[in-house]
C-alpha positions in Angstrom: 195.2 -58.8 -19.0 193.3 -58.1 -15.9 190.0 -58.8 -15.6 187.7 -55.8 -14.8 186.2 -57.4 -11.6 189.7 -57.9 -10.4 190.5 -54.2 -10.6 187.6 -53.0 -8.4 188.2 -55.6 -5.5 188.6 -53.1 -3.0 186.2 -50.1 -3.7 187.1 -47.0 -1.6 190.7 -47.9 -1.0 192.0 -44.8 -2.8 189.7 -42.6 -0.7 190.8 -44.4 2.4 194.5 -43.9 1.7 193.7 -40.2 0.7 191.9 -39.7 4.1 194.9 -41.3 6.0 197.4 -38.9 4.3 195.3 -35.8 4.9 194.6 -36.8 8.3 198.3 -37.3 9.1 198.8 -33.7 7.4 196.1 -32.2 9.7 198.2 -33.0 12.8 201.8 -32.6 11.4 200.8 -29.5 9.4 200.0 -27.4 12.5 203.8 -27.6 13.4 204.8 -26.0 10.3 204.8 -22.2 10.5 202.6 -20.6 7.5 201.6 -24.0 6.3 199.4 -24.7 9.4 196.5 -22.7 7.8 195.9 -25.8 5.4 195.9 -28.2 8.2 192.1 -27.8 9.1 191.2 -27.9 5.4 193.2 -31.3 5.3 191.4 -32.5 8.4 187.8 -31.6 6.9 188.6 -33.3 3.7 190.1 -36.3 5.7 186.8 -36.8 7.6 184.8 -36.7 4.4 187.0 -39.0 2.4 187.2 -41.5 5.3 183.4 -41.6 5.8 182.9 -42.2 2.0 185.8 -44.7 1.8 184.6 -46.7 4.8 180.9 -46.8 3.4 182.1 -48.2 0.1 184.5 -50.6 1.5 182.0 -51.9 4.0 179.3 -52.5 1.1 181.8 -54.5 -0.4 182.9 -56.5 2.7 186.5 -55.2 2.6 188.7 -53.9 5.5 188.1 -50.3 6.6 191.0 -49.8 8.8 192.8 -47.0 6.8 189.5 -45.2 6.5 188.8 -45.4 10.1 192.4 -44.2 11.0 192.0 -41.2 8.4 188.7 -40.3 9.9 190.1 -40.3 13.5 193.2 -38.5 12.4 191.2 -35.8 10.7 189.0 -35.3 13.8 192.0 -35.1 16.1 193.5 -32.6 13.8 190.6 -30.6 13.6 190.1 -30.6 17.4 193.8 -29.5 17.9 193.3 -26.6 15.6 190.1 -25.4 17.3 191.7 -25.7 20.6 194.8 -23.7 19.5 192.5 -21.0 18.0 190.5 -20.7 21.3 193.6 -20.4 23.3 195.2 -17.7 21.0 191.8 -15.7 21.1 191.7 -15.9 24.9 195.3 -14.9 25.2 194.6 -12.0 22.8 191.4 -10.9 24.7 193.3 -11.2 28.1 196.0 -9.0 26.6 193.7 -6.3 25.2 191.8 -6.1 28.5 194.9 -4.9 30.3 195.9 -2.2 27.9 195.2 1.3 29.4 192.6 3.4 27.7 193.4 6.9 26.9 191.0 9.5 26.4 191.7 12.4 24.0 
């Protein structure tokens, strides 16, 4: 049987792994039509889990690399999504500005 102290040797590891997976999804998900809507949600959750997991691991003097990677990937994925939204809105506004206005 495992000792209870041995089980919790790396607290926050599960959160850091989840942050890493969701951070990767926040970037890759943008390339998949119709599923890209879930990418910014994954990015936000990756940022939250990355911060919490890093704090828990740092308090236990454990490595925080996966949490840092998940945090960075979540931020990058969210930044790419926001940039794409701004570009689409700007193109839509430019298109609508060139439409002729017809009076009745």
